[in-house]
C-alpha positions in Angstrom: 3.3 -8.6 32.5 2.2 -9.4 29.0 -1.2 -9.2 27.1 -2.2 -10.5 23.8 -3.9 -8.0 21.5 -5.1 -7.9 18.0 -3.7 -5.7 15.3 -4.7 -5.3 11.5 -2.3 -6.8 8.8 -1.3 -3.2 7.5 0.3 -2.8 10.8 3.0 -5.1 9.8 3.9 -3.1 6.7 6.3 -1.0 8.3 8.3 -3.7 9.8 11.7 -4.0 8.3 11.0 -7.9 8.1 8.1 -7.5 6.0 8.8 -4.6 3.6 7.7 -4.7 -0.1 5.0 -7.4 0.6 1.6 -7.3 -0.7 -1.5 -6.9 1.4 -2.4 -10.4 0.8 0.8 -11.6 2.3 0.7 -9.4 5.3 -2.7 -10.8 6.0 -1.2 -14.6 6.0 1.4 -13.3 8.2 -0.8 -11.4 10.7 -2.8 -14.9 11.0 0.1 -16.8 12.6 1.7 -14.1 14.5 1.5 -13.7 18.4 0.7 -10.2 19.2 1.7 -9.2 22.9 1.5 -5.8 24.9 4.5 -5.7 27.1 4.6 -3.8 30.3 7.7 -1.7 31.1 10.4 -4.0 32.3 8.8 -7.0 31.2 11.5 -9.6 30.2 11.0 -10.8 26.5 13.2 -13.7 26.5 16.6 -14.8 28.5 20.0 -15.5 27.2 20.3 -19.3 26.7 16.5 -20.0 26.4 15.5 -22.4 23.6 12.3 -22.3 21.9 13.5 -19.4 19.8 10.9 -17.2 18.1 11.4 -14.2 15.4 10.2 -11.2 17.3 9.6 -7.7 15.5 9.0 -4.4 17.6 5.7 -2.5 16.3 6.0 0.2 19.3 8.1 0.9 22.3 11.9 0.0 22.9 13.9 -3.0 23.7 17.3 -3.3 25.0 19.4 -6.5 24.1 22.3 -7.4 26.8 24.4 -10.2 27.2 26.2 -11.7 30.0 29.7 -13.1 30.2 30.8 -16.2 32.0 32.1 -14.2 35.1 28.2 -12.8 35.3 29.1 -9.3 33.9 26.5 -7.9 31.4 26.8 -5.4 28.8 24.4 -3.5 26.2 24.6 -5.2 23.0 22.0 -3.0 21.2 18.7 -1.1 21.3 15.5 -2.2 19.5 13.5 0.6 18.1 9.8 0.3 16.5 10.0 -1.3 13.1 13.0 -3.5 13.8 13.5 -7.1 14.6 15.4 -8.9 16.9 16.2 -12.3 18.3 16.4 -13.8 14.7 20.0 -14.8 14.7 19.5 -17.7 16.9 17.4 -19.2 14.3 20.7 -19.5 12.1 23.0 -20.9 15.1 22.3 -23.2 17.8 18.7 -22.5 18.4 19.3 -20.5 21.9 19.0 -16.9 22.6 22.4 -15.2 22.3 21.2 -12.3 24.9 18.3 -11.1 27.1 15.7 -9.0 25.8 13.7 -6.3 28.3 11.1 -4.0 27.3 12.2 -0.3 28.5 8.5 1.0 28.1 5.4 -0.1 27.4 5.6 -1.9 24.0 4.1 -4.0 21.4 5.6 -7.0 19.5 5.0 -9.5 17.1 6.7 -12.8 17.0 6.5 -16.1 15.0 8.1 -19.7 15.8 10.9 -20.9 14.0 8.6 -23.3 12.0 6.0 -20.6 11.2 8.7 -18.2 10.2 10.5 -20.7 7.7 7.0 -21.8 6.4 6.4 -17.9 5.7 9.8 -17.5 3.9 8.7 -20.4 1.8 5.4 -18.9 0.6 6.8 -15.3 0.5 10.5 -15.3 -0.4 10.9 -11.6 0.1 10.9 -12.1 3.8 14.2 -14.2 3.3 15.5 -11.4 1.5 14.4 -8.7 4.1 16.1 -11.0 6.9 19.4 -11.0 4.9 19.3 -7.6 4.5 19.0 -6.7 8.0 21.3 -9.3 9.3 23.8 -7.7 7.0 23.2 -4.2 8.2 23.8 -5.5 11.7 26.7 -7.3 10.7 28.2 -4.0 9.4 27.6 -2.2 12.6 29.1 -4.7 14.7 32.5 -4.6 12.3 32.3 -0.7 12.7 32.0 -1.1 16.3 35.0 -3.5 16.4 36.8 -1.4 14.2 36.6 1.7 16.2 37.3 -0.1 19.8 40.5 -1.5 18.1 41.8 1.9 16.6 39.9 4.9 17.8 40.3 7.3 21.0 37.6 6.8 23.4 36.1 10.2 22.7 35.4 9.3 19.1 34.0 6.1 20.0 31.4 7.5 22.4 30.6 10.2 19.7 29.9 7.5 17.1 27.7 5.8 19.6 25.6 8.9 20.3 25.3 9.6 16.5 24.1 6.2 15.9 21.5 6.6 18.3 20.3 9.5 17.2 19.9 8.2 13.8 18.0 5.0 14.7 15.8 6.6 17.5 16.2 10.6 17.2 13.3 13.0 16.8 13.4 16.8 16.7 12.6 18.7 19.7 13.0 22.5 20.5 16.2 21.5 22.1 17.6 19.4 19.5 17.6 15.8 18.3 16.2 13.7 21.3 17.1 10.1 21.4 14.0 8.0 22.4 15.6 5.1 24.5 15.9 5.7 28.0 19.5 5.6 28.5 21.7 5.0 31.4 25.4 6.3 31.1 26.3 2.7 31.6 24.3 1.9 28.4 26.7 4.5 26.5 29.8 3.2 28.0 28.9 -0.4 26.9 28.1 0.2 23.5 31.1 2.4 23.2 33.4 0.1 24.7 34.7 1.8 27.7 34.2 2.1 31.4 31.3 3.9 33.0 33.5 6.4 34.6 35.2 7.3 31.3 31.7 7.9 29.4 30.4 9.9 32.5 33.2 12.1 32.2 32.9 12.6 28.4 29.1 13.0 28.5 29.3 15.4 31.6 32.4 17.5 29.6 30.0 17.7 26.3 26.9 18.8 28.5 29.1 21.6 30.0 30.0 22.8 26.4 26.5 22.6 25.5 26.8 19.6 23.1 23.9 17.8 24.5 21.8 17.6 27.5 20.6 14.6 29.8 17.6 14.6 31.9 15.7 11.7 33.3 17.5 9.3 31.2 16.7 11.2 27.8 19.7 12.1 25.9 19.3 15.2 23.7 22.0 16.2 21.0 21.8 20.1 20.9 25.0 20.3 18.3 25.2 17.3 15.9 27.7 18.8 14.0 30.0 19.0 16.6 29.6 15.6 17.9 30.2 14.5 14.3 33.4 16.7 14.2 34.6 14.6 17.2 33.5 11.4 15.6 35.5 12.1 12.7 38.7 12.9 15.0 38.6 16.8 15.6 38.5 18.1 19.0 35.7 20.3 20.5 
């Protein structure tokens, strides 16, 4: 279930897509935005759907997953507040390359292809921001490919946990809690390993006191130790 809502233009200022834009520009952008409140588990778009829109998450969390020709599905990334998603399709074949599902009640803004290109024409900083964001995403994918090709699985899982902590971590009395609701399969997918292997590693780290997992909430208790593993040292 989704619902349309209204937000103030200034609420868009924190989105990576609209950094360094003037209040007047934000007002122009807000006028053409479709703002939706998404229920938990709401499907935002499906892999292969046409009619691509540029999406930006204002609040909540979104999982991006992709299916292969055999029907197997893997998690590609998680989207947190302030991040854009669904954008790459604008510059490829005009179809979404993955599924997007809200993991919690979320608030998103989106623009059609025509609207976004018109906004870029009036406010070139948006195009610069898009290039910067896509460049960062490409760097992350290159890092993940290198890790899968050259590193032991424990190091890959450690890198994945640290990335998630940097992206969506907040300090608690127990450590750095990752805000995304994570299944162990999610950690396996983004680490390029099997569910069995990821579960074995995470269980061992829990026993060693490096992290704790409860109700799909992963909290890193000893980030320095996880970092040592990511850099190639043993526990």
